N, CA, C and O atoms as CSV, one atom per row, in Angstrom:
chain,resi,resn,atom,element,x,y,z
A,1,MET,N,N,-9.941,-15.852,-9.611
A,1,MET,CA,C,-9.812,-14.719,-8.688
A,1,MET,C,C,-8.668,-13.799,-9.095
A,1,MET,O,O,-8.239,-12.961,-8.301
A,2,GLU,N,N,-8.170,-13.943,-10.315
A,2,GLU,CA,C,-7.061,-13.090,-10.737
A,2,GLU,C,C,-7.553,-11.828,-11.422
A,2,GLU,O,O,-6.755,-10.945,-11.738
A,3,ASN,N,N,-8.841,-11.730,-11.653
A,3,ASN,CA,C,-9.379,-10.569,-12.350
A,3,ASN,C,C,-9.842,-9.487,-11.389
A,3,ASN,O,O,-10.860,-8.837,-11.624
A,4,GLN,N,N,-9.102,-9.294,-10.316
A,4,GLN,CA,C,-9.455,-8.241,-9.371
A,4,GLN,C,C,-9.071,-6.894,-9.972
A,4,GLN,O,O,-8.011,-6.751,-10.582
A,5,SER,N,N,-9.950,-5.908,-9.793
A,5,SER,CA,C,-9.630,-4.585,-10.317
A,5,SER,C,C,-8.567,-3.936,-9.440
A,5,SER,O,O,-8.695,-3.890,-8.217
A,6,LYS,N,N,-7.532,-3.443,-10.076
A,6,LYS,CA,C,-6.452,-2.800,-9.326
A,6,LYS,C,C,-6.749,-1.311,-9.219
A,6,LYS,O,O,-7.206,-0.686,-10.175
A,7,THR,N,N,-6.486,-0.763,-8.063
A,7,THR,CA,C,-6.663,0.667,-7.868
A,7,THR,C,C,-5.557,1.387,-8.616
A,7,THR,O,O,-4.387,1.016,-8.519
A,8,SER,N,N,-5.930,2.420,-9.362
A,8,SER,CA,C,-4.918,3.134,-10.124
A,8,SER,C,C,-3.986,3.888,-9.186
A,8,SER,O,O,-4.424,4.414,-8.162
A,9,PRO,N,N,-2.709,3.941,-9.528
A,9,PRO,CA,C,-1.744,4.656,-8.680
A,9,PRO,C,C,-2.112,6.121,-8.480
A,9,PRO,O,O,-1.827,6.698,-7.430
A,10,VAL,N,N,-2.740,6.719,-9.474
A,10,VAL,CA,C,-3.133,8.125,-9.358
A,10,VAL,C,C,-4.196,8.289,-8.278
A,10,VAL,O,O,-4.104,9.189,-7.443
A,11,ALA,N,N,-5.202,7.422,-8.295
A,11,ALA,CA,C,-6.257,7.498,-7.282
A,11,ALA,C,C,-5.687,7.226,-5.899
A,11,ALA,O,O,-6.090,7.857,-4.921
A,12,LEU,N,N,-4.758,6.293,-5.816
A,12,LEU,CA,C,-4.127,5.972,-4.544
A,12,LEU,C,C,-3.320,7.164,-4.037
A,12,LEU,O,O,-3.355,7.477,-2.846
A,13,GLY,N,N,-2.601,7.824,-4.927
A,13,GLY,CA,C,-1.826,9.006,-4.548
A,13,GLY,C,C,-2.711,10.131,-4.065
A,13,GLY,O,O,-2.401,10.793,-3.075
A,14,ILE,N,N,-3.820,10.349,-4.766
A,14,ILE,CA,C,-4.754,11.400,-4.355
A,14,ILE,C,C,-5.349,11.070,-2.995
A,14,ILE,O,O,-5.505,11.955,-2.154
A,15,PHE,N,N,-5.680,9.813,-2.775
A,15,PHE,CA,C,-6.221,9.396,-1.484
A,15,PHE,C,C,-5.229,9.671,-0.367
A,15,PHE,O,O,-5.600,10.215,0.673
A,16,TRP,N,N,-3.963,9.297,-0.575
A,16,TRP,CA,C,-2.963,9.502,0.476
A,16,TRP,C,C,-2.705,10.975,0.714
A,16,TRP,O,O,-2.474,11.381,1.853
A,17,LEU,N,N,-2.738,11.794,-0.345
A,17,LEU,CA,C,-2.611,13.243,-0.151
A,17,LEU,C,C,-3.763,13.756,0.694
A,17,LEU,O,O,-3.577,14.584,1.586
A,18,TYR,N,N,-4.968,13.250,0.399
A,18,TYR,CA,C,-6.163,13.677,1.127
A,18,TYR,C,C,-6.057,13.335,2.608
A,18,TYR,O,O,-6.597,14.044,3.457
A,19,VAL,N,N,-5.358,12.245,2.912
A,19,VAL,CA,C,-5.189,11.827,4.307
A,19,VAL,C,C,-4.007,12.542,4.965
A,19,VAL,O,O,-4.120,13.042,6.084
A,20,LEU,N,N,-2.872,12.584,4.259
A,20,LEU,CA,C,-1.629,13.033,4.886
A,20,LEU,C,C,-1.504,14.545,4.992
A,20,LEU,O,O,-0.874,15.042,5.925
A,21,VAL,N,N,-2.090,15.291,4.056
A,21,VAL,CA,C,-1.944,16.753,4.113
A,21,VAL,C,C,-2.597,17.335,5.363
A,21,VAL,O,O,-1.940,18.097,6.073
A,22,PRO,N,N,-3.863,17.015,5.673
A,22,PRO,CA,C,-4.433,17.538,6.926
A,22,PRO,C,C,-3.705,17.017,8.157
A,22,PRO,O,O,-3.556,17.740,9.142
A,23,LEU,N,N,-3.249,15.766,8.108
A,23,LEU,CA,C,-2.521,15.205,9.243
A,23,LEU,C,C,-1.216,15.962,9.466
A,23,LEU,O,O,-0.887,16.327,10.595
A,24,ALA,N,N,-0.480,16.195,8.388
A,24,ALA,CA,C,0.781,16.928,8.499
A,24,ALA,C,C,0.530,18.353,8.975
A,24,ALA,O,O,1.306,18.887,9.767
A,25,TRP,N,N,-0.550,18.974,8.498
A,25,TRP,CA,C,-0.897,20.331,8.919
A,25,TRP,C,C,-1.186,20.375,10.420
A,25,TRP,O,O,-0.748,21.294,11.112
A,26,GLY,N,N,-1.912,19.396,10.913
A,26,GLY,CA,C,-2.217,19.337,12.337
A,26,GLY,C,C,-0.973,19.127,13.180
A,26,GLY,O,O,-0.810,19.767,14.218
A,27,VAL,N,N,-0.092,18.233,12.741
A,27,VAL,CA,C,1.149,17.988,13.476
A,27,VAL,C,C,2.010,19.245,13.477
A,27,VAL,O,O,2.588,19.606,14.502
A,28,PHE,N,N,2.095,19.906,12.333
A,28,PHE,CA,C,2.898,21.125,12.222
A,28,PHE,C,C,2.386,22.199,13.168
A,28,PHE,O,O,3.170,22.829,13.878
A,29,ASN,N,N,1.078,22.410,13.180
A,29,ASN,CA,C,0.508,23.434,14.060
A,29,ASN,C,C,0.683,23.074,15.530
A,29,ASN,O,O,0.927,23.947,16.363
A,30,THR,N,N,0.557,21.794,15.846
A,30,THR,CA,C,0.752,21.359,17.231
A,30,THR,C,C,2.184,21.614,17.685
A,30,THR,O,O,2.410,22.136,18.776
A,31,LEU,N,N,3.141,21.248,16.852
A,31,LEU,CA,C,4.547,21.468,17.210
A,31,LEU,C,C,4.861,22.955,17.317
A,31,LEU,O,O,5.641,23.372,18.173
A,32,ARG,N,N,4.247,23.756,16.439
A,32,ARG,CA,C,4.484,25.199,16.490
A,32,ARG,C,C,3.936,25.777,17.788
A,32,ARG,O,O,4.584,26.612,18.420
A,33,SER,N,N,2.757,25.343,18.187
A,33,SER,CA,C,2.174,25.813,19.448
A,33,SER,C,C,3.001,25.339,20.638
A,33,SER,O,O,3.212,26.093,21.588
A,34,ALA,N,N,3.462,24.112,20.592
A,34,ALA,CA,C,4.262,23.573,21.691
A,34,ALA,C,C,5.587,24.322,21.809
A,34,ALA,O,O,6.069,24.563,22.915
A,35,SER,N,N,6.172,24.688,20.679
A,35,SER,CA,C,7.449,25.402,20.746
A,35,SER,C,C,7.263,26.782,21.369
A,35,SER,O,O,8.164,27.283,22.042
A,36,LYS,N,N,6.108,27.399,21.151
A,36,LYS,CA,C,5.827,28.686,21.803
A,36,LYS,C,C,5.760,28.515,23.319
A,36,LYS,O,O,6.246,29.364,24.066
A,37,LEU,N,N,5.158,27.419,23.768
A,37,LEU,CA,C,5.053,27.173,25.209
A,37,LEU,C,C,6.430,26.968,25.836
A,37,LEU,O,O,6.711,27.483,26.919
A,38,PHE,N,N,7.280,26.215,25.149
A,38,PHE,CA,C,8.560,25.853,25.751
A,38,PHE,C,C,9.605,26.952,25.625
A,38,PHE,O,O,10.513,27.043,26.452
A,39,THR,N,N,9.484,27.792,24.590
A,39,THR,CA,C,10.485,28.841,24.405
A,39,THR,C,C,10.057,30.138,25.079
A,39,THR,O,O,10.826,31.099,25.102
A,40,GLY,N,N,8.865,30.184,25.618
A,40,GLY,CA,C,8.396,31.365,26.313
A,40,GLY,C,C,7.767,32.323,25.352
A,40,GLY,O,O,7.306,33.391,25.756
């Protein structure tokens, strides 16, 4: 069971970018909208 294929770090990095970039964009836009509400 030692011959498991390892995921390449490049593919893993691309996957995490694919997940985190839209997530960060959504959080950023939410905080920006919330700051408009609280600051008037």
